[in-house]
C-alpha positions as CSV (number, residue, x, y, z in Angstrom):
1,X,-56.7,-110.4,-91.7
2,X,-57.8,-112.5,-94.7
3,X,-60.2,-115.4,-94.4
4,X,-59.3,-118.2,-96.7
5,X,-61.4,-121.4,-97.1
6,X,-59.1,-123.3,-94.6
7,X,-59.8,-120.7,-91.9
8,X,-63.5,-120.7,-92.6
9,X,-63.6,-124.5,-92.4
10,X,-61.7,-124.6,-89.2
11,X,-64.5,-122.8,-87.3
12,X,-67.5,-124.3,-89.0
13,X,-66.7,-128.0,-89.2
14,X,-65.9,-130.7,-86.9
15,X,-67.2,-134.1,-85.8
16,X,-69.2,-134.7,-82.7
17,X,-67.9,-137.5,-80.6
18,X,-69.1,-138.9,-77.2
19,X,-67.0,-136.4,-75.3
20,X,-68.4,-133.4,-77.1
21,X,-72.0,-134.6,-76.8
22,X,-71.5,-135.4,-73.1
23,X,-70.0,-131.9,-72.5
24,X,-72.8,-130.2,-74.2
25,X,-75.4,-132.1,-72.1
26,X,-73.4,-131.0,-69.0
27,X,-73.6,-127.4,-70.1
28,X,-77.3,-127.5,-70.7
29,X,-78.1,-129.4,-67.5
30,X,-76.0,-127.1,-65.4
31,X,-77.6,-124.0,-66.9
32,X,-81.0,-125.5,-66.4
33,X,-80.3,-126.3,-62.7
34,X,-78.9,-122.8,-62.1
35,X,-82.0,-121.2,-63.6
36,X,-84.3,-123.4,-61.5
37,X,-82.5,-122.5,-58.3
38,X,-82.0,-118.8,-58.9
39,X,-84.7,-117.5,-61.3
40,X,-87.0,-116.3,-58.5
41,X,-84.4,-114.8,-56.2
42,X,-83.2,-111.2,-55.8
43,X,-84.7,-108.0,-57.1
44,X,-83.7,-104.4,-57.9
45,X,-87.0,-102.8,-56.9
46,X,-87.0,-99.7,-59.1
47,X,-85.7,-101.5,-62.1
48,X,-88.0,-104.5,-61.9
49,X,-90.8,-102.1,-61.0
50,X,-90.4,-100.0,-64.1
51,X,-90.5,-103.0,-66.4
52,X,-93.5,-104.4,-64.7
53,X,-95.3,-101.1,-64.6
54,X,-94.8,-100.4,-68.3
55,X,-95.8,-103.9,-69.3
56,X,-98.9,-103.7,-67.1
57,X,-100.0,-100.5,-68.6
58,X,-99.5,-101.9,-72.1
59,X,-101.7,-104.9,-71.2
60,X,-104.4,-102.4,-69.9
61,X,-104.6,-100.8,-73.3
62,X,-102.3,-97.8,-73.1
63,X,-100.0,-97.1,-76.0
64,X,-96.3,-97.3,-75.4
65,X,-94.6,-93.9,-75.7
66,X,-97.9,-92.1,-76.3
67,X,-99.4,-92.9,-72.9
68,X,-96.5,-94.3,-71.0
69,X,-92.8,-93.3,-71.3
70,X,-89.9,-95.6,-71.6
71,X,-86.4,-94.9,-72.7
72,X,-85.9,-98.3,-74.5
73,X,-86.9,-98.7,-78.1
74,X,-89.8,-101.0,-77.4
75,X,-89.2,-104.7,-77.8
76,X,-88.3,-105.3,-74.2
77,X,-91.7,-103.9,-73.1
78,X,-93.7,-106.1,-75.5
79,X,-91.7,-109.2,-74.5
80,X,-92.5,-108.4,-70.8
81,X,-96.1,-107.8,-71.6
82,X,-96.3,-111.1,-73.5
83,X,-94.8,-112.8,-70.5
84,X,-97.5,-111.4,-68.3
85,X,-100.1,-112.5,-70.7
86,X,-98.7,-116.1,-70.9
87,X,-97.6,-116.7,-67.4
88,X,-99.7,-114.3,-65.3
89,X,-99.2,-110.8,-64.1
90,X,-96.4,-111.4,-61.6
91,X,-92.8,-110.1,-61.5
92,X,-91.3,-113.5,-61.8
93,X,-93.1,-114.0,-65.1
94,X,-90.8,-111.5,-66.8
95,X,-87.9,-113.7,-65.9
96,X,-89.0,-116.9,-67.6
97,X,-88.0,-115.9,-71.1
98,X,-84.6,-114.9,-69.9
99,X,-84.1,-118.2,-68.0
100,X,-84.8,-120.1,-71.3
101,X,-82.5,-117.9,-73.3
102,X,-79.7,-118.3,-70.7
103,X,-79.8,-122.0,-71.3
104,X,-79.9,-121.7,-75.1
105,X,-77.0,-119.2,-75.2
106,X,-74.9,-121.5,-73.1
107,X,-75.4,-124.3,-75.6
108,X,-74.8,-121.9,-78.5
109,X,-71.5,-120.8,-76.9
110,X,-70.4,-124.4,-76.4
111,X,-71.0,-125.1,-80.1
112,X,-69.2,-121.9,-81.1
113,X,-66.1,-122.9,-79.0
114,X,-66.1,-126.6,-79.8
115,X,-63.4,-126.3,-82.4
116,X,-61.2,-124.7,-79.8
117,X,-61.4,-127.9,-77.7
118,X,-64.0,-129.6,-75.6
119,X,-62.5,-128.2,-72.4
120,X,-62.6,-124.6,-73.7
121,X,-66.2,-125.1,-75.0
122,X,-67.3,-126.7,-71.7
123,X,-65.9,-123.9,-69.5
124,X,-67.0,-121.2,-72.0
125,X,-70.6,-122.4,-71.8
126,X,-70.6,-122.9,-68.0
127,X,-68.9,-119.5,-67.5
128,X,-71.4,-117.7,-69.7
129,X,-74.3,-119.0,-67.5
130,X,-72.4,-118.2,-64.2
131,X,-71.5,-114.6,-65.3
132,X,-74.7,-113.4,-66.9
133,X,-78.5,-113.4,-66.0
134,X,-77.9,-115.1,-62.6
135,X,-75.8,-112.1,-61.5
136,X,-78.6,-109.6,-62.0
137,X,-82.0,-111.4,-62.1
138,X,-83.9,-108.6,-63.7
139,X,-85.8,-108.4,-67.0
140,X,-83.4,-105.7,-68.4
141,X,-82.9,-105.6,-72.1
142,X,-79.1,-106.0,-71.5
143,X,-79.6,-109.8,-71.2
144,X,-81.6,-109.9,-74.4
145,X,-78.9,-108.1,-76.3
146,X,-76.3,-110.4,-74.8
147,X,-78.2,-113.3,-76.2
148,X,-78.5,-111.6,-79.6
149,X,-74.8,-110.9,-79.6
150,X,-74.1,-114.6,-79.0
151,X,-76.6,-115.6,-81.7
152,X,-74.9,-113.2,-84.1
153,X,-71.5,-114.7,-83.4
154,X,-72.9,-118.2,-83.9
155,X,-74.7,-117.2,-87.2
156,X,-71.6,-115.6,-88.7
157,X,-69.2,-118.3,-87.6
158,X,-71.4,-121.2,-88.9
159,X,-72.5,-119.7,-92.2
160,X,-70.1,-119.3,-95.2
161,X,-69.6,-116.2,-97.1
162,X,-71.5,-117.5,-100.1
163,X,-74.7,-118.2,-98.2
164,X,-77.6,-116.3,-99.7
165,X,-79.2,-113.7,-97.4
166,X,-76.4,-114.2,-94.8
167,X,-76.1,-110.5,-94.2
168,X,-79.9,-109.9,-94.2
169,X,-80.2,-112.2,-91.2
170,X,-77.2,-110.5,-89.6
171,X,-79.0,-107.2,-90.1
172,X,-82.2,-108.6,-88.5
173,X,-80.1,-109.7,-85.4
174,X,-78.4,-106.3,-85.2
175,X,-81.7,-104.3,-85.6
176,X,-83.5,-106.5,-83.0
177,X,-80.7,-105.8,-80.6
178,X,-80.9,-102.1,-81.2
179,X,-84.6,-102.2,-80.6
180,X,-84.2,-103.9,-77.3
181,X,-81.4,-101.5,-76.1
182,X,-80.1,-98.9,-78.5
183,X,-76.5,-98.5,-77.2
184,X,-75.9,-102.3,-77.1
185,X,-77.2,-102.5,-80.7
186,X,-74.8,-99.8,-81.8
187,X,-71.7,-101.6,-80.3
188,X,-72.8,-104.9,-81.7
189,X,-73.2,-103.3,-85.1
190,X,-69.7,-101.8,-84.8
191,X,-68.1,-105.2,-84.1
192,X,-70.1,-106.9,-86.9
193,X,-69.1,-104.2,-89.4
194,X,-65.4,-104.5,-88.6
195,X,-65.5,-108.3,-88.8
196,X,-67.3,-108.2,-92.2
197,X,-65.0,-105.6,-93.7
198,X,-62.0,-107.7,-92.7
199,X,-63.6,-111.0,-93.7
200,X,-62.8,-111.3,-97.4
201,X,-59.3,-111.7,-98.9
202,X,-57.8,-108.7,-100.6
203,X,-56.6,-110.6,-103.7
204,X,-58.0,-109.3,-106.9
205,X,-59.5,-106.1,-105.5
206,X,-58.9,-103.1,-107.8
207,X,-58.5,-99.6,-106.4
208,X,-58.5,-98.3,-102.9
209,X,-61.3,-99.5,-100.5
210,X,-62.6,-95.9,-100.1
211,X,-66.0,-96.7,-98.8
212,X,-64.8,-99.4,-96.4
213,X,-62.2,-97.1,-95.0
214,X,-64.7,-94.2,-94.7
215,X,-67.1,-96.4,-92.7
216,X,-64.3,-97.5,-90.4
217,X,-63.1,-94.0,-89.9
218,X,-66.6,-92.9,-89.1
219,X,-67.0,-95.7,-86.6
220,X,-63.6,-94.9,-85.0
221,X,-64.7,-91.2,-84.5
222,X,-68.0,-92.3,-83.1
223,X,-66.5,-94.7,-80.6
224,X,-63.8,-92.2,-79.6
225,X,-66.5,-89.5,-79.1
226,X,-68.5,-91.8,-76.9
227,X,-65.5,-93.0,-74.8
228,X,-64.3,-89.4,-74.2
229,X,-67.9,-88.3,-73.3
230,X,-68.9,-91.0,-70.8
231,X,-65.9,-92.3,-69.1
232,X,-62.6,-91.5,-67.4
233,X,-59.0,-92.6,-68.0
234,X,-59.6,-95.8,-66.1
235,X,-62.4,-96.6,-68.5
236,X,-60.3,-95.7,-71.5
237,X,-57.6,-98.2,-70.6
238,X,-59.9,-101.0,-69.4
239,X,-62.4,-100.8,-72.3
240,X,-62.1,-97.9,-74.6
241,X,-58.8,-97.9,-76.5
242,X,-59.0,-101.5,-77.7
243,X,-62.0,-101.1,-80.1
244,X,-60.4,-97.9,-81.5
245,X,-57.1,-99.8,-82.0
246,X,-58.9,-102.6,-83.9
247,X,-60.7,-100.0,-86.1
248,X,-57.3,-98.5,-87.0
249,X,-56.0,-101.9,-87.9
250,X,-59.1,-102.7,-89.9
251,X,-58.7,-99.3,-91.8
252,X,-55.2,-100.3,-92.8
253,X,-56.1,-103.9,-93.7
254,X,-59.5,-103.9,-95.3
255,X,-59.6,-104.6,-99.0
256,X,-63.4,-104.7,-99.6
257,X,-64.3,-102.9,-102.8
258,X,-66.9,-100.1,-102.9
259,X,-69.3,-102.4,-104.7
260,X,-69.0,-105.1,-102.1
261,X,-69.5,-102.6,-99.3
262,X,-72.6,-101.2,-101.0
263,X,-74.0,-104.7,-101.3
264,X,-73.2,-105.4,-97.7
265,X,-74.8,-102.2,-96.5
266,X,-77.9,-102.9,-98.6
267,X,-78.4,-106.3,-97.1
268,X,-77.7,-105.2,-93.5
269,X,-80.0,-102.3,-93.9
270,X,-82.8,-104.4,-95.3
271,X,-82.4,-106.8,-92.3
272,X,-82.6,-103.9,-89.9
273,X,-85.8,-102.6,-91.6
274,X,-87.4,-106.0,-91.3
275,X,-86.6,-106.1,-87.6
276,X,-88.1,-102.6,-87.1
277,X,-91.2,-103.2,-89.2
278,X,-93.4,-104.4,-86.3
279,X,-92.5,-101.5,-84.0
280,X,-92.9,-98.9,-86.8
281,X,-96.3,-100.3,-87.7
282,X,-97.4,-100.2,-84.0
283,X,-96.3,-96.6,-83.4
284,X,-97.8,-95.4,-86.7
285,X,-101.1,-97.1,-85.9
286,X,-101.2,-95.5,-82.4
287,X,-100.0,-92.1,-83.5
288,X,-96.9,-92.4,-81.3
289,X,-94.1,-92.1,-83.8
290,X,-92.9,-88.7,-82.6
291,X,-93.2,-89.7,-78.9
292,X,-91.2,-92.8,-79.7
293,X,-88.3,-90.8,-81.2
294,X,-88.4,-88.3,-78.4
295,X,-88.3,-90.9,-75.7
296,X,-85.8,-93.3,-77.1
297,X,-83.3,-90.7,-78.5
298,X,-83.8,-87.3,-76.9
299,X,-84.8,-88.4,-73.4
300,X,-82.5,-91.4,-73.4
301,X,-79.5,-89.2,-74.3
302,X,-80.1,-87.2,-71.1
303,X,-79.2,-90.2,-68.8
304,X,-75.4,-89.9,-69.0
305,X,-75.7,-86.3,-67.8
306,X,-77.1,-87.3,-64.4
307,X,-74.6,-86.9,-61.7
308,X,-74.4,-90.4,-60.4
309,X,-73.6,-91.8,-63.9
310,X,-70.3,-90.0,-63.8
311,X,-68.8,-91.5,-60.7
312,X,-65.5,-93.3,-61.2
313,X,-66.9,-96.7,-60.0
314,X,-64.3,-98.9,-61.6
315,X,-61.4,-97.0,-60.0
316,X,-63.1,-97.5,-56.6
317,X,-63.7,-101.1,-57.4
318,X,-60.0,-101.5,-58.1
319,X,-59.1,-99.8,-54.9
320,X,-61.4,-102.0,-52.8
321,X,-60.0,-105.1,-54.5
322,X,-56.5,-104.0,-53.7
323,X,-57.5,-103.6,-50.0
324,X,-59.1,-107.0,-50.1
325,X,-55.8,-108.6,-51.1
326,X,-54.3,-107.2,-47.9
327,X,-57.2,-108.1,-45.6
328,X,-55.9,-111.6,-44.7
329,X,-59.5,-113.0,-45.0
330,X,-59.9,-115.8,-47.5
331,X,-63.3,-114.7,-48.7
332,X,-62.2,-111.2,-49.3
333,X,-59.0,-112.3,-51.0
334,X,-61.0,-114.6,-53.4
335,X,-63.4,-111.8,-54.3
336,X,-60.6,-109.3,-54.7
337,X,-59.1,-111.6,-57.2
338,X,-62.5,-112.1,-58.9
339,X,-63.2,-108.4,-59.3
340,X,-59.6,-107.7,-60.4
341,X,-60.1,-110.3,-63.2
342,X,-63.5,-108.9,-64.1
343,X,-62.0,-105.4,-64.5
344,X,-59.1,-106.7,-66.6
345,X,-60.8,-109.2,-68.9
346,X,-61.8,-106.7,-71.6
347,X,-58.3,-105.2,-71.8
348,X,-56.7,-108.6,-71.9
349,X,-59.1,-109.6,-74.8
350,X,-58.1,-106.4,-76.6
351,X,-54.4,-107.2,-76.3
352,X,-54.8,-110.8,-77.3
353,X,-56.9,-109.9,-80.3
354,X,-54.6,-107.2,-81.6
355,X,-51.6,-109.6,-81.2
356,X,-53.5,-112.3,-83.1
357,X,-54.4,-109.8,-85.9
358,X,-50.8,-108.7,-86.3
359,X,-49.6,-112.4,-86.4
360,X,-52.4,-113.4,-88.7
361,X,-53.6,-116.1,-86.3
362,X,-56.6,-118.1,-87.5
363,X,-58.5,-117.3,-84.3
364,X,-58.5,-113.6,-85.2
365,X,-60.6,-114.5,-88.2
366,X,-63.5,-115.6,-86.0
367,X,-66.3,-113.2,-85.2
368,X,-66.3,-113.9,-81.5
369,X,-63.2,-111.9,-80.4
370,X,-63.9,-109.0,-82.7
371,X,-67.6,-108.6,-81.7
372,X,-66.8,-109.2,-78.0
373,X,-64.1,-106.4,-78.0
374,X,-66.7,-103.9,-79.2
375,X,-69.5,-105.2,-77.1
376,X,-67.3,-104.6,-74.0
377,X,-68.0,-100.9,-74.4
378,X,-71.5,-101.7,-72.9
379,X,-69.7,-101.8,-69.5
380,X,-68.8,-98.1,-69.8
381,X,-72.3,-96.8,-69.6
382,X,-72.5,-97.0,-65.8
383,X,-69.5,-98.0,-63.7
384,X,-71.0,-100.5,-61.3
385,X,-70.3,-104.2,-61.0
386,X,-73.4,-105.4,-62.9
387,X,-72.3,-103.6,-66.0
388,X,-69.2,-105.7,-66.0
389,X,-71.4,-108.8,-65.9
390,X,-73.3,-107.6,-69.0
391,X,-70.2,-108.2,-71.1
392,X,-67.6,-110.3,-69.2
393,X,-69.0,-113.7,-70.1
394,X,-68.7,-112.9,-73.8
395,X,-65.2,-111.5,-73.4
396,X,-64.0,-114.6,-71.4
397,X,-65.3,-116.9,-74.1
398,X,-63.4,-114.9,-76.7
399,X,-60.2,-115.2,-74.6
400,X,-60.7,-119.0,-74.5
401,X,-60.9,-119.0,-78.3
402,X,-57.9,-116.9,-78.8
403,X,-55.7,-118.9,-76.4
404,X,-56.8,-122.2,-78.0
405,X,-53.8,-121.8,-80.4
406,X,-51.3,-121.3,-77.7
407,X,-49.2,-124.1,-76.1
408,X,-50.8,-126.5,-73.8
409,X,-49.8,-124.8,-70.6
410,X,-51.4,-121.5,-71.6
411,X,-54.6,-123.3,-72.7
412,X,-55.0,-125.1,-69.5
413,X,-54.1,-122.1,-67.4
414,X,-56.8,-120.1,-69.2
415,X,-59.4,-122.9,-68.7
416,X,-58.4,-123.1,-65.0
417,X,-58.6,-119.4,-64.3
418,X,-61.9,-119.1,-66.2
419,X,-63.3,-121.9,-64.1
420,X,-62.3,-120.2,-60.9
421,X,-63.8,-116.9,-62.1
422,X,-67.1,-118.6,-62.9
423,X,-67.2,-120.5,-59.7
424,X,-66.4,-117.6,-57.4
425,X,-68.9,-115.4,-59.2
426,X,-71.7,-118.0,-58.9
427,X,-71.0,-118.7,-55.2
428,X,-70.3,-115.2,-53.9
429,X,-72.2,-112.9,-56.2
430,X,-75.2,-114.6,-57.9
431,X,-78.6,-113.3,-56.6
432,X,-77.0,-111.4,-53.7
433,X,-79.0,-108.3,-52.6
434,X,-78.0,-104.8,-53.7
435,X,-78.1,-103.8,-50.0
436,X,-74.5,-105.1,-49.7
437,X,-73.4,-102.0,-51.6
438,X,-70.0,-101.9,-53.3
439,X,-68.0,-102.7,-50.2
440,X,-70.0,-105.8,-49.4
441,X,-69.9,-107.0,-53.0
442,X,-66.1,-106.8,-53.2
443,X,-65.9,-108.4,-49.7
444,X,-68.0,-111.4,-50.9
445,X,-70.7,-111.1,-48.3
446,X,-73.3,-113.9,-48.8
447,X,-76.9,-113.1,-48.0
448,X,-79.0,-115.4,-50.2
449,X,-82.6,-114.1,-50.4
450,X,-85.0,-116.5,-48.6
451,X,-88.1,-114.4,-47.8
452,X,-91.0,-114.3,-50.2
453,X,-92.2,-110.8,-51.2
454,X,-95.7,-110.8,-49.9
455,X,-97.7,-109.8,-52.9
456,X,-99.9,-111.8,-55.4
457,X,-98.1,-110.0,-58.2
458,X,-94.5,-110.7,-57.0
459,X,-93.6,-114.4,-57.0
460,X,-90.0,-113.7,-55.9
461,X,-87.8,-114.0,-52.9
462,X,-85.9,-111.1,-51.4
463,X,-84.1,-110.0,-48.2
464,X,-86.3,-110.1,-45.1
465,X,-85.8,-106.4,-44.5
466,X,-87.0,-105.6,-48.1
467,X,-90.0,-108.0,-47.7
468,X,-91.0,-106.2,-44.5
469,X,-90.6,-102.7,-46.0
470,X,-92.7,-103.4,-49.1
471,X,-95.2,-105.3,-47.1
472,X,-95.7,-102.2,-44.9
473,X,-95.9,-100.0,-48.0
474,X,-98.5,-102.2,-49.7
475,X,-100.6,-102.4,-46.5
476,X,-100.5,-98.6,-46.3
477,X,-101.6,-98.2,-49.9
478,X,-104.5,-100.7,-49.3
479,X,-105.5,-98.8,-46.1
480,X,-105.5,-95.3,-47.5
481,X,-106.7,-95.8,-51.0
482,X,-109.2,-97.8,-53.1
483,X,-108.7,-99.7,-56.4
484,X,-108.7,-97.2,-59.2
485,X,-107.2,-94.4,-57.0
486,X,-104.0,-92.6,-58.1
487,X,-100.8,-92.5,-56.2
488,X,-97.5,-90.8,-57.1
489,X,-94.0,-92.1,-56.3
490,X,-91.0,-89.8,-56.9
491,X,-88.4,-89.5,-58.1
492,X,-88.5,-93.2,-59.3
493,X,-90.3,-96.0,-57.5
494,X,-92.6,-97.5,-60.1
495,X,-92.7,-100.8,-58.1
496,X,-95.2,-99.1,-55.8
497,X,-97.7,-98.7,-58.6
498,X,-97.3,-102.3,-59.6
499,X,-97.3,-104.0,-56.2
500,X,-100.0,-101.6,-54.8
501,X,-102.2,-102.1,-57.9
502,X,-102.8,-98.4,-58.1
503,X,-102.7,-95.9,-61.0
504,X,-99.8,-93.6,-62.0
505,X,-101.3,-90.2,-62.8
506,X,-98.5,-89.4,-65.2
507,X,-97.0,-90.7,-68.4
508,X,-93.6,-91.1,-66.9
509,X,-92.3,-93.2,-64.0
510,X,-89.1,-91.3,-63.4
511,X,-89.1,-87.6,-62.8
512,X,-85.4,-87.2,-63.8
513,X,-86.2,-88.1,-67.5
514,X,-90.0,-87.4,-67.5
515,X,-89.7,-83.8,-66.5
516,X,-87.2,-82.1,-68.8
517,X,-88.5,-78.6,-69.1
518,X,-90.3,-75.9,-67.1
519,X,-93.5,-76.6,-69.0
520,X,-93.3,-80.3,-68.0
521,X,-92.8,-79.3,-64.4
522,X,-95.7,-76.8,-64.5
523,X,-98.0,-79.6,-65.9
524,X,-97.1,-81.9,-63.1
525,X,-97.7,-79.3,-60.5
526,X,-101.0,-78.5,-62.1
527,X,-102.1,-82.1,-61.9
528,X,-101.0,-82.3,-58.2
529,X,-103.0,-79.1,-57.5
530,X,-106.1,-79.9,-59.5
531,X,-106.3,-83.7,-59.5
532,X,-104.2,-84.6,-56.4
533,X,-103.2,-88.3,-56.1
534,X,-104.5,-89.8,-52.9
535,X,-100.9,-90.7,-51.7
536,X,-97.5,-89.4,-52.6
537,X,-94.3,-91.3,-51.7
538,X,-91.1,-89.4,-51.8
539,X,-87.6,-90.8,-51.3
540,X,-85.2,-87.9,-50.5
541,X,-82.2,-90.3,-50.7
542,X,-82.8,-91.5,-54.2
543,X,-80.1,-91.0,-56.8
544,X,-82.6,-89.8,-59.4
545,X,-83.6,-86.7,-57.4
546,X,-83.3,-83.5,-59.4
547,X,-84.4,-79.9,-59.0
548,X,-87.7,-80.8,-60.4
549,X,-88.4,-83.6,-57.9
550,X,-87.2,-81.3,-55.0
551,X,-89.6,-78.6,-56.3
552,X,-92.5,-81.1,-56.4
553,X,-91.7,-82.4,-52.9
554,X,-91.6,-78.9,-51.6
555,X,-95.0,-78.0,-53.0
556,X,-96.8,-80.9,-51.3
557,X,-97.3,-79.1,-48.0
558,X,-100.1,-76.9,-49.2
559,X,-102.5,-79.7,-49.9
560,X,-101.1,-82.8,-48.3
561,X,-100.6,-84.0,-44.7
562,X,-97.6,-85.9,-43.8
563,X,-98.2,-89.5,-42.5
564,X,-95.8,-91.5,-40.4
565,X,-92.8,-92.2,-42.7
566,X,-91.8,-95.7,-43.9
567,X,-88.0,-95.1,-44.3
568,X,-86.6,-94.2,-46.7
569,X,-90.0,-92.9,-47.9
570,X,-91.8,-89.8,-46.8
571,X,-95.5,-90.4,-47.2
572,X,-98.1,-87.7,-47.9
573,X,-101.9,-88.0,-47.9
574,X,-104.1,-85.6,-49.8
575,X,-106.4,-83.6,-47.6
576,X,-110.1,-84.0,-48.4
577,X,-110.4,-80.2,-49.0
578,X,-106.9,-79.8,-50.5
579,X,-108.1,-78.3,-53.8
580,X,-110.4,-75.7,-52.1
581,X,-107.7,-74.8,-49.6
582,X,-105.0,-74.4,-52.2
583,X,-107.0,-72.1,-54.4
584,X,-108.2,-70.0,-51.5
585,X,-104.7,-69.7,-49.9
586,X,-103.0,-68.8,-53.2
587,X,-105.7,-66.9,-55.1
588,X,-105.5,-69.4,-57.9
589,X,-108.2,-69.7,-60.7
590,X,-110.5,-72.7,-60.8
591,X,-108.8,-75.8,-62.1
592,X,-109.8,-76.7,-65.7
593,X,-108.7,-79.8,-67.7
594,X,-106.2,-79.0,-70.3
595,X,-103.7,-81.0,-72.4
596,X,-101.0,-82.3,-70.2
597,X,-97.7,-83.3,-71.9
598,X,-96.4,-84.9,-68.7
599,X,-99.5,-87.0,-68.3
600,X,-100.4,-88.0,-71.8
601,X,-103.9,-88.9,-73.0
602,X,-105.2,-91.8,-70.9
């Protein structure tokens, strides 16, 4: 894979004619319309709640990681807090930045693909909108890192090798992605590294490319370790083996000299440091540097060990799709085809890219297919449909690019199938509630959210049943507590703190990652005994339940009375004499305030 000036020019030049301009306008208008219609629909209560809860606490003056835990590196929380500050403290405010970025990234993708043909660029832009944020309308950092991946592809494809500071800007993009979501940043960095090490021709290079090959070998080992650790054979075939195969090819083909590699690493590292400077300054100023590392590395690494993360979801998705093909119902057949394509797109990209590399096709010299192949590993973190959507739009765009050099029949078939995938996903899957569960998703059940969530801090539309449930919960909180009172939701329902406008007594919002030792558990039990929250909400069906949350729930009976449940929640109210009763019954010493690692200094 050697990039000569002809190949570089092929992907960075090209005239704009009326068709191109019209197609770009169509992409931007379509994306804008989709965002206007969908931006305030759907929610994932616990996910949306955690982002709102953390951003709210930051605005109230608490220090991220010192006073409030989060597993992400930080930028997502400050963006959400900024959205609250600019647009008002409402859940929908956190979606506005992503709505704008969705429109921008569609336009960027059109311009990246324009040299592959107007039709490919048009469908690539439209598909990226239909297969991304609209499928999971949630302020998750995954959507920010997808935008940064698209921006990185655009930057590398439009800027020549000789451009000063090219790699510094690339490092800034990679570092920013990492500081939104660590794992996504690592995969983006892997794809960028492979592309850059294969980018320069090998002519005139003296000696073996030892450093380049060492970096590629290290990356291959890291990718292989991750793939073997987090997934099953189905995941290996669909996503895992292709980046490793590309790394092996790169190891054989790279001709970058050690001097060039050192200069490349210097510039990339400098860019990463620039991207990290604001966060480092913040955490040093707040004395939270150690907490930051513990949360974003140690605690975050515990997530894959949770039981529900290891379920073979893509295998089940394939089985349900197979059944859908035999159902005889048109909607189910269409969605069976949709999910079959979503499962296979990353593997198809890997095959096409490897073939293009072997043949020396010009399209293999483009950053899009290389980066998209590595970025597809994001989908392995958790085998549920939404994790397919985090990467499939980028992978589909890469396939459109790779097939642009095929004969006309293949090109138009790819465009047609991509159009059907995007259309089916938008019609059957976009903004549909999570209550459909996996079977309903694959069957294509349509239940567009039409009921406003009755809260001044919401601003979103959800299913009627969800609106009724959370309306009941908020009324209960208002009836039983006063502003400033503390409530506790376990194992993970931070949306109750935010919607109820009540205080979380602890540093964490999720007991599964906030209570990681017996000392942490003892501290939580001490707070419940000595400073009992007015209400406790417990969901015994939640996937985040652990031995710690079960132990806490079992300890509530001594000082709480059970209220009428609001399924799936069990609700407990602190007795007015709970502290006295507990100490008398158990012979415990008087409560004294002491440092509380689970609570943090408030």
